[in-house]
N, CA, C and O atoms as a GROMACS GRO file, in nm:
protein
  436
    1MET      N    1   0.108  -0.079   0.004
    1MET     CA    2   0.031  -0.002  -0.002
    1MET      C    3   0.057   0.137   0.004
    1MET      O    4  -0.005   0.237  -0.032
    2LYS      N    5   0.203   0.109   0.077
    2LYS     CA    6   0.301   0.200   0.074
    2LYS      C    7   0.355   0.254  -0.044
    2LYS      O    8   0.379   0.373  -0.066
    3ILE      N    9   0.381   0.115  -0.153
    3ILE     CA   10   0.446   0.154  -0.264
    3ILE      C   11   0.343   0.209  -0.335
    3ILE      O   12   0.376   0.300  -0.411
    4LYS      N   13   0.233   0.181  -0.332
    4LYS     CA   14   0.127   0.282  -0.438
    4LYS      C   15   0.166   0.394  -0.398
    4LYS      O   16   0.222   0.458  -0.486
    5TYR      N   17   0.158   0.468  -0.254
    5TYR     CA   18   0.156   0.597  -0.275
    5TYR      C   19   0.260   0.622  -0.278
    5TYR      O   20   0.263   0.734  -0.329
    6LEU      N   21   0.384   0.583  -0.250
    6LEU     CA   22   0.518   0.650  -0.267
    6LEU      C   23   0.508   0.691  -0.484
    6LEU      O   24   0.534   0.786  -0.557
    7CYS      N   25   0.464   0.570  -0.498
    7CYS     CA   26   0.498   0.506  -0.682
    7CYS      C   27   0.425   0.651  -0.684
    7CYS      O   28   0.501   0.744  -0.712
    8LEU      N   29   0.288   0.688  -0.660
    8LEU     CA   30   0.236   0.806  -0.734
    8LEU      C   31   0.241   0.928  -0.703
    8LEU      O   32   0.208   1.022  -0.775
    9ILE      N   33   0.306   0.933  -0.537
    9ILE     CA   34   0.380   1.097  -0.512
    9ILE      C   35   0.463   1.103  -0.611
    9ILE      O   36   0.428   1.186  -0.696
   10PHE      N   37   0.590   1.030  -0.639
   10PHE     CA   38   0.684   1.022  -0.719
   10PHE      C   39   0.628   1.057  -0.843
   10PHE      O   40   0.664   1.174  -0.862
   11PHE      N   41   0.549   1.013  -0.953
   11PHE     CA   42   0.512   1.019  -1.039
   11PHE      C   43   0.461   1.131  -1.051
   11PHE      O   44   0.476   1.154  -1.171
   12ALA      N   45   0.394   1.246  -0.991
   12ALA     CA   46   0.348   1.375  -0.949
   12ALA      C   47   0.425   1.470  -0.961
   12ALA      O   48   0.423   1.562  -1.044
   13VAL      N   49   0.523   1.441  -0.844
   13VAL     CA   50   0.665   1.523  -0.832
   13VAL      C   51   0.728   1.540  -0.958
   13VAL      O   52   0.759   1.647  -1.011
   14TYR      N   53   0.741   1.454  -0.990
   14TYR     CA   54   0.821   1.374  -1.157
   14TYR      C   55   0.752   1.504  -1.254
   14TYR      O   56   0.802   1.609  -1.294
   15GLY      N   57   0.602   1.437  -1.274
   15GLY     CA   58   0.539   1.516  -1.353
   15GLY      C   59   0.511   1.680  -1.360
   15GLY      O   60   0.472   1.730  -1.466
   16LEU      N   61   0.537   1.780  -1.215
   16LEU     CA   62   0.532   1.886  -1.206
   16LEU      C   63   0.668   1.941  -1.237
   16LEU      O   64   0.671   2.059  -1.272
   17VAL      N   65   0.770   1.882  -1.231
   17VAL     CA   66   0.877   1.926  -1.246
   17VAL      C   67   0.906   1.894  -1.391
   17VAL      O   68   0.971   1.975  -1.456
   18SER      N   69   0.870   1.805  -1.434
   18SER     CA   70   0.913   1.781  -1.575
   18SER      C   71   0.829   1.913  -1.659
   18SER      O   72   0.887   1.992  -1.734
   19CYS      N   73   0.735   1.915  -1.641
   19CYS     CA   74   0.649   2.050  -1.692
   19CYS      C   75   0.681   2.134  -1.664
   19CYS      O   76   0.596   2.221  -1.682
   20SER      N   77   0.806   2.184  -1.605
   20SER     CA   78   0.852   2.330  -1.598
   20SER      C   79   0.993   2.379  -1.582
   20SER      O   80   1.049   2.468  -1.518
   21LYS      N   81   1.026   2.286  -1.666
   21LYS     CA   82   1.151   2.306  -1.722
   21LYS      C   83   1.109   2.334  -1.871
   21LYS      O   84   1.041   2.260  -1.942
   22LYS      N   85   1.164   2.456  -1.904
   22LYS     CA   86   1.161   2.524  -2.052
   22LYS      C   87   1.353   2.471  -2.139
   22LYS      O   88   1.470   2.475  -2.102
   23ILE      N   89   1.301   2.440  -2.228
   23ILE     CA   90   1.422   2.395  -2.328
   23ILE      C   91   1.439   2.478  -2.436
   23ILE      O   92   1.348   2.475  -2.519
   24HIS      N   93   1.537   2.555  -2.457
   24HIS     CA   94   1.556   2.672  -2.534
   24HIS      C   95   1.676   2.592  -2.629
   24HIS      O   96   1.712   2.479  -2.593
   25PRO      N   97   1.716   2.635  -2.712
   25PRO     CA   98   1.773   2.607  -2.843
   25PRO      C   99   1.862   2.694  -2.816
   25PRO      O  100   1.816   2.805  -2.789
   26VAL      N  101   2.040   2.678  -2.812
   26VAL     CA  102   2.128   2.757  -2.823
   26VAL      C  103   2.166   2.795  -3.009
   26VAL      O  104   2.171   2.739  -3.118
   27THR      N  105   2.184   2.929  -2.945
   27THR     CA  106   2.236   2.967  -3.119
   27THR      C  107   2.379   2.957  -3.131
   27THR      O  108   2.455   3.000  -3.045
   28THR      N  109   2.407   2.915  -3.212
   28THR     CA  110   2.575   2.910  -3.216
   28THR      C  111   2.591   3.001  -3.328
   28THR      O  112   2.488   3.059  -3.359
   29ALA      N  113   2.730   3.037  -3.420
   29ALA     CA  114   2.763   3.154  -3.448
   29ALA      C  115   2.706   3.127  -3.637
   29ALA      O  116   2.699   3.205  -3.732
   30ASP      N  117   2.672   2.974  -3.620
   30ASP     CA  118   2.641   2.914  -3.723
   30ASP      C  119   2.501   2.966  -3.796
   30ASP      O  120   2.485   3.015  -3.908
   31THR      N  121   2.421   2.941  -3.705
   31THR     CA  122   2.257   2.946  -3.730
   31THR      C  123   2.251   3.118  -3.751
   31THR      O  124   2.170   3.165  -3.832
   32VAL      N  125   2.358   3.220  -3.658
   32VAL     CA  126   2.298   3.357  -3.678
   32VAL      C  127   2.365   3.379  -3.817
   32VAL      O  128   2.302   3.446  -3.899
   33ILE      N  129   2.502   3.324  -3.855
   33ILE     CA  130   2.534   3.329  -3.974
   33ILE      C  131   2.463   3.318  -4.091
   33ILE      O  132   2.484   3.401  -4.180
   34ASN      N  133   2.351   3.195  -4.112
   34ASN     CA  134   2.273   3.129  -4.208
   34ASN      C  135   2.149   3.283  -4.189
   34ASN      O  136   2.155   3.367  -4.279
   35ASN      N  137   2.075   3.300  -4.106
   35ASN     CA  138   1.953   3.379  -4.086
   35ASN      C  139   2.026   3.523  -4.146
   35ASN      O  140   1.968   3.595  -4.228
   36ASP      N  141   2.127   3.545  -4.106
   36ASP     CA  142   2.148   3.683  -4.180
   36ASP      C  143   2.158   3.682  -4.358
   36ASP      O  144   2.132   3.766  -4.444
   37THR      N  145   2.207   3.547  -4.361
   37THR     CA  146   2.234   3.558  -4.527
   37THR      C  147   2.064   3.519  -4.564
   37THR      O  148   2.048   3.540  -4.684
   38ILE      N  149   1.950   3.475  -4.507
   38ILE     CA  150   1.862   3.452  -4.542
   38ILE      C  151   1.754   3.581  -4.572
   38ILE      O  152   1.664   3.600  -4.653
   39ALA      N  153   1.818   3.666  -4.447
   39ALA     CA  154   1.757   3.823  -4.450
   39ALA      C  155   1.769   3.871  -4.558
   39ALA      O  156   1.676   3.915  -4.626
   40ALA      N  157   1.912   3.867  -4.598
   40ALA     CA  158   2.007   3.936  -4.683
   40ALA      C  159   1.930   3.898  -4.832
   40ALA      O  160   1.905   3.991  -4.908
   41LYS      N  161   1.898   3.779  -4.866
   41LYS     CA  162   1.845   3.757  -4.993
   41LYS      C  163   1.675   3.749  -4.990
   41LYS      O  164   1.619   3.724  -5.097
   42LYS      N  165   1.608   3.766  -4.893
   42LYS     CA  166   1.478   3.820  -4.880
   42LYS      C  167   1.462   3.959  -4.887
   42LYS      O  168   1.354   4.018  -4.881
   43ALA      N  169   1.619   4.028  -4.904
   43ALA     CA  170   1.536   4.190  -4.916
   43ALA      C  171   1.621   4.235  -5.053
   43ALA      O  172   1.673   4.346  -5.064
   44PHE      N  173   1.625   4.133  -5.155
   44PHE     CA  174   1.696   4.174  -5.256
   44PHE      C  175   1.568   4.106  -5.359
   44PHE      O  176   1.582   4.118  -5.480
   45ILE      N  177   1.464   4.046  -5.310
   45ILE     CA  178   1.384   3.976  -5.418
   45ILE      C  179   1.243   4.138  -5.410
   45ILE      O  180   1.173   4.205  -5.335
   46LYS      N  181   1.302   4.110  -5.606
   46LYS     CA  182   1.194   4.251  -5.653
   46LYS      C  183   1.082   4.167  -5.672
   46LYS      O  184   1.079   4.051  -5.712
   47ARG      N  185   0.981   4.251  -5.634
   47ARG     CA  186   0.845   4.192  -5.649
   47ARG      C  187   0.768   4.236  -5.740
   47ARG      O  188   0.775   4.359  -5.752
   48LYS      N  189   0.665   4.163  -5.842
   48LYS     CA  190   0.593   4.260  -5.913
   48LYS      C  191   0.510   4.347  -5.889
   48LYS      O  192   0.446   4.330  -5.785
   49PRO      N  193   0.478   4.472  -5.972
   49PRO     CA  194   0.352   4.569  -5.923
   49PRO      C  195   0.233   4.468  -5.944
   49PRO      O  196   0.240   4.364  -6.009
   50LYS      N  197   0.133   4.511  -5.885
   50LYS     CA  198   0.020   4.477  -5.886
   50LYS      C  199  -0.050   4.499  -6.029
   50LYS      O  200  -0.010   4.605  -6.077
   51GLU      N  201  -0.112   4.454  -6.087
   51GLU     CA  202  -0.179   4.516  -6.225
   51GLU      C  203  -0.260   4.607  -6.209
   51GLU      O  204  -0.215   4.629  -6.096
   52SER      N  205  -0.346   4.686  -6.219
   52SER     CA  206  -0.439   4.806  -6.118
   52SER      C  207  -0.516   4.776  -6.316
   52SER      O  208  -0.480   4.800  -6.431
   53LEU      N  209  -0.607   4.728  -6.261
   53LEU     CA  210  -0.750   4.722  -6.296
   53LEU      C  211  -0.863   4.849  -6.345
   53LEU      O  212  -0.940   4.909  -6.271
   54PRO      N  213  -0.849   4.863  -6.459
   54PRO     CA  214  -0.918   5.003  -6.472
   54PRO      C  215  -1.099   5.013  -6.391
   54PRO      O  216  -1.153   4.919  -6.332
   55LYS      N  217  -1.144   5.118  -6.407
   55LYS     CA  218  -1.239   5.155  -6.316
   55LYS      C  219  -1.348   5.153  -6.437
   55LYS      O  220  -1.462   5.120  -6.402
   56VAL      N  221  -1.336   5.175  -6.527
   56VAL     CA  222  -1.439   5.201  -6.603
   56VAL      C  223  -1.371   5.116  -6.790
   56VAL      O  224  -1.262   5.148  -6.838
   57ILE      N  225  -1.468   5.011  -6.859
   57ILE     CA  226  -1.404   4.920  -6.946
   57ILE      C  227  -1.584   4.930  -7.049
   57ILE      O  228  -1.700   4.915  -7.011
   58THR      N  229  -1.517   4.964  -7.202
   58THR     CA  230  -1.623   4.933  -7.304
   58THR      C  231  -1.632   4.836  -7.292
   58THR      O  232  -1.544   4.774  -7.234
   59VAL      N  233  -1.797   4.746  -7.363
   59VAL     CA  234  -1.768   4.652  -7.384
   59VAL      C  235  -1.898   4.603  -7.489
   59VAL      O  236  -2.006   4.663  -7.482
   60ASN      N  237  -1.876   4.486  -7.590
   60ASN     CA  238  -1.981   4.514  -7.695
   60ASN      C  239  -2.138   4.422  -7.559
   60ASN      O  240  -2.134   4.350  -7.458
   61ASP      N  241  -2.252   4.490  -7.649
   61ASP     CA  242  -2.352   4.425  -7.548
   61ASP      C  243  -2.340   4.261  -7.574
   61ASP      O  244  -2.361   4.178  -7.486
   62LEU      N  245  -2.303   4.229  -7.712
   62LEU     CA  246  -2.279   4.060  -7.754
   62LEU      C  247  -2.232   4.004  -7.656
   62LEU      O  248  -2.301   3.915  -7.607
   63SER      N  249  -2.089   4.038  -7.588
   63SER     CA  250  -1.983   3.980  -7.565
   63SER      C  251  -2.044   3.984  -7.413
   63SER      O  252  -2.056   3.869  -7.372
   64ALA      N  253  -2.085   4.081  -7.318
   64ALA     CA  254  -2.155   4.057  -7.225
   64ALA      C  255  -2.245   3.987  -7.201
   64ALA      O  256  -2.326   3.963  -7.290
   65LYS      N  257  -2.264   3.919  -7.051
   65LYS     CA  258  -2.364   3.828  -7.022
   65LYS      C  259  -2.510   3.879  -6.987
   65LYS      O  260  -2.528   4.000  -6.972
   66LYS      N  261  -2.588   3.811  -6.977
   66LYS     CA  262  -2.743   3.912  -6.893
   66LYS      C  263  -2.788   3.798  -6.783
   66LYS      O  264  -2.811   3.678  -6.799
   67THR      N  265  -2.791   3.876  -6.672
   67THR     CA  266  -2.849   3.808  -6.599
   67THR      C  267  -3.008   3.780  -6.553
   67THR      O  268  -3.081   3.830  -6.638
   68VAL      N  269  -3.063   3.735  -6.479
   68VAL     CA  270  -3.204   3.716  -6.515
   68VAL      C  271  -3.309   3.825  -6.480
   68VAL      O  272  -3.430   3.806  -6.491
   69ASP      N  273  -3.255   3.935  -6.439
   69ASP     CA  274  -3.372   4.028  -6.430
   69ASP      C  275  -3.313   4.145  -6.505
   69ASP      O  276  -3.355   4.260  -6.516
   70GLY      N  277  -3.202   4.085  -6.556
   70GLY     CA  278  -3.208   4.205  -6.757
   70GLY      C  279  -3.085   4.286  -6.729
   70GLY      O  280  -3.063   4.374  -6.813
   71ARG      N  281  -2.995   4.277  -6.626
   71ARG     CA  282  -2.883   4.325  -6.633
   71ARG      C  283  -2.761   4.297  -6.697
   71ARG      O  284  -2.717   4.183  -6.685
   72TYR      N  285  -2.707   4.369  -6.754
   72TYR     CA  286  -2.544   4.306  -6.829
   72TYR      C  287  -2.427   4.361  -6.732
   72TYR      O  288  -2.425   4.468  -6.673
   73TYR      N  289  -2.328   4.258  -6.732
   73TYR     CA  290  -2.240   4.220  -6.676
   73TYR      C  291  -2.106   4.164  -6.749
   73TYR      O  292  -2.136   4.087  -6.840
   74TYR      N  293  -2.006   4.179  -6.737
   74TYR     CA  294  -1.871   4.162  -6.770
   74TYR      C  295  -1.784   4.119  -6.692
   74TYR      O  296  -1.748   4.186  -6.595
   75ASP      N  297  -1.703   3.927  -6.737
   75ASP     CA  298  -1.603   3.919  -6.574
   75ASP      C  299  -1.490   3.945  -6.665
   75ASP      O  300  -1.487   3.894  -6.777
   76LEU      N  301  -1.387   4.030  -6.616
   76LEU     CA  302  -1.270   4.023  -6.625
   76LEU      C  303  -1.166   4.048  -6.542
   76LEU      O  304  -1.164   4.143  -6.463
   77GLN      N  305  -1.031   3.922  -6.564
   77GLN     CA  306  -0.941   3.868  -6.476
   77GLN      C  307  -1.037   3.871  -6.370
   77GLN      O  308  -1.013   3.964  -6.293
   78GLY      N  309  -1.135   3.803  -6.337
   78GLY     CA  310  -1.191   3.720  -6.176
   78GLY      C  311  -1.263   3.892  -6.080
   78GLY      O  312  -1.314   3.906  -5.969
   79HIS      N  313  -1.237   3.976  -6.174
   79HIS     CA  314  -1.326   4.126  -6.183
   79HIS      C  315  -1.496   4.124  -6.196
   79HIS      O  316  -1.528   4.032  -6.271
   80ARG      N  317  -1.605   4.193  -6.148
   80ARG     CA  318  -1.734   4.225  -6.258
   80ARG      C  319  -1.742   4.306  -6.284
   80ARG      O  320  -1.722   4.385  -6.193
   81TYR      N  321  -1.764   4.346  -6.367
   81TYR     CA  322  -1.816   4.458  -6.452
   81TYR      C  323  -1.956   4.490  -6.443
   81TYR      O  324  -2.032   4.395  -6.463
   82TRP      N  325  -2.000   4.586  -6.420
   82TRP     CA  326  -2.181   4.614  -6.488
   82TRP      C  327  -2.180   4.700  -6.553
   82TRP      O  328  -2.096   4.790  -6.554
   83ARG      N  329  -2.309   4.687  -6.645
   83ARG     CA  330  -2.341   4.816  -6.715
   83ARG      C  331  -2.412   4.879  -6.661
   83ARG      O  332  -2.516   4.834  -6.612
   84ASN      N  333  -2.363   5.042  -6.651
   84ASN     CA  334  -2.428   5.144  -6.588
   84ASN      C  335  -2.534   5.140  -6.763
   84ASN      O  336  -2.470   5.141  -6.868
   85ASN      N  337  -2.729   5.134  -6.766
   85ASN     CA  338  -2.813   5.183  -6.831
   85ASN      C  339  -2.758   5.361  -6.912
   85ASN      O  340  -2.762   5.384  -7.033
   86LYS      N  341  -2.716   5.448  -6.819
   86LYS     CA  342  -2.682   5.570  -6.857
   86LYS      C  343  -2.638   5.570  -6.969
   86LYS      O  344  -2.698   5.570  -7.076
   87ASP      N  345  -2.512   5.572  -6.944
   87ASP     CA  346  -2.410   5.555  -7.072
   87ASP      C  347  -2.343   5.423  -7.146
   87ASP      O  348  -2.244   5.417  -7.219
   88GLY      N  349  -2.432   5.322  -7.101
   88GLY     CA  350  -2.349   5.234  -7.192
   88GLY      C  351  -2.203   5.164  -7.130
   88GLY      O  352  -2.166   5.049  -7.154
   89LYS      N  353  -2.140   5.252  -7.055
   89LYS     CA  354  -2.050   5.134  -7.004
   89LYS      C  355  -2.046   5.093  -6.924
   89LYS      O  356  -2.138   5.122  -6.849
   90TYR      N  357  -1.915   4.968  -6.857
   90TYR     CA  358  -1.932   4.850  -6.771
   90TYR      C  359  -1.847   4.947  -6.648
   90TYR      O  360  -1.749   5.015  -6.676
   91TYR      N  361  -1.889   4.940  -6.553
   91TYR     CA  362  -1.784   4.975  -6.446
   91TYR      C  363  -1.783   4.862  -6.338
   91TYR      O  364  -1.861   4.766  -6.331
   92LEU      N  365  -1.662   4.900  -6.244
   92LEU     CA  366  -1.613   4.769  -6.177
   92LEU      C  367  -1.693   4.763  -6.063
   92LEU      O  368  -1.697   4.871  -6.005
   93PHE      N  369  -1.769   4.661  -6.002
   93PHE     CA  370  -1.820   4.657  -5.923
   93PHE      C  371  -1.803   4.721  -5.802
   93PHE      O  372  -1.684   4.708  -5.774
   94ASN      N  373  -1.874   4.799  -5.694
   94ASN     CA  374  -1.891   4.841  -5.535
   94ASN      C  375  -2.036   4.836  -5.491
   94ASN      O  376  -2.134   4.812  -5.562
   95LYS      N  377  -2.033   4.861  -5.377
   95LYS     CA  378  -2.143   4.867  -5.277
   95LYS      C  379  -2.230   5.006  -5.354
   95LYS      O  380  -2.346   4.984  -5.389
   96THR      N  381  -2.173   5.142  -5.376
   96THR     CA  382  -2.272   5.220  -5.419
   96THR      C  383  -2.380   5.177  -5.480
   96THR      O  384  -2.496   5.208  -5.454
   97MET      N  385  -2.330   5.083  -5.588
   97MET     CA  386  -2.381   5.048  -5.689
   97MET      C  387  -2.544   5.010  -5.691
   97MET      O  388  -2.615   5.009  -5.791
   98TYR      N  389  -2.592   4.971  -5.525
   98TYR     CA  390  -2.694   4.923  -5.482
   98TYR      C  391  -2.818   5.010  -5.535
   98TYR      O  392  -2.922   4.988  -5.596
   99ALA      N  393  -2.744   5.132  -5.474
   99ALA     CA  394  -2.828   5.275  -5.406
   99ALA      C  395  -2.848   5.349  -5.595
   99ALA      O  396  -2.936   5.430  -5.624
  100ASN      N  397  -2.762   5.304  -5.677
  100ASN     CA  398  -2.763   5.415  -5.786
  100ASN      C  399  -2.912   5.381  -5.835
  100ASN      O  400  -2.977   5.284  -5.795
  101GLU      N  401  -2.949   5.459  -5.912
  101GLU     CA  402  -3.045   5.414  -6.020
  101GLU      C  403  -3.020   5.402  -6.118
  101GLU      O  404  -3.114   5.366  -6.189
  102ASP      N  405  -2.896   5.420  -6.180
  102ASP     CA  406  -2.825   5.383  -6.342
  102ASP      C  407  -2.819   5.227  -6.358
  102ASP      O  408  -2.833   5.169  -6.466
  103PHE      N  409  -2.796   5.164  -6.229
  103PHE     CA  410  -2.742   5.028  -6.220
  103PHE      C  411  -2.883   4.914  -6.231
  103PHE      O  412  -2.889   4.809  -6.295
  104LYS      N  413  -2.966   4.967  -6.163
  104LYS     CA  414  -3.104   4.936  -6.186
  104LYS      C  415  -3.201   4.870  -6.267
  104LYS      O  416  -3.271   4.919  -6.355
  105PRO      N  417  -3.198   4.720  -6.216
  105PRO     CA  418  -3.240   4.632  -6.333
  105PRO      C  419  -3.408   4.703  -6.418
  105PRO      O  420  -3.517   4.747  -6.382
  106THR      N  421  -3.327   4.674  -6.556
  106THR     CA  422  -3.471   4.721  -6.623
  106THR      C  423  -3.601   4.680  -6.571
  106THR      O  424  -3.669   4.753  -6.499
  107SER      N  425  -3.648   4.520  -6.622
  107SER     CA  426  -3.751   4.474  -6.580
  107SER      C  427  -3.715   4.361  -6.512
  107SER      O  428  -3.649   4.264  -6.550
  108ILE      N  429  -3.780   4.394  -6.378
  108ILE     CA  430  -3.790   4.259  -6.314
  108ILE      C  431  -3.892   4.190  -6.334
  108ILE      O  432  -4.000   4.247  -6.349
  109LEU      N  433  -3.881   4.016  -6.339
  109LEU     CA  434  -3.969   3.925  -6.364
  109LEU      C  435  -4.032   3.892  -6.239
  109LEU      O  436  -4.121   3.807  -6.235
   0.00000   0.00000   0.00000
């Protein structure tokens, strides 16, 4: 009986002591030099500038697609352009189009 309690106490103390230890890797001169060379290589990477998307495009209505409610749209490079009913140009989608009368559907089914 005493052996069970001693084993239980031993494992409890061992668990508490082993969990409190922090292990930190030792940095050597070799790892510091490697990190500096990697940082230096990253600093010289030239990034391509993002392609700017036009806000307004002109598209033939035959190449544009038509929604169920009668509005025309055109997809270009993963962005959607909606047709303005007033001037016939296609504008890049933004949330203000919901309130603008020029982008409302002409006929609702």
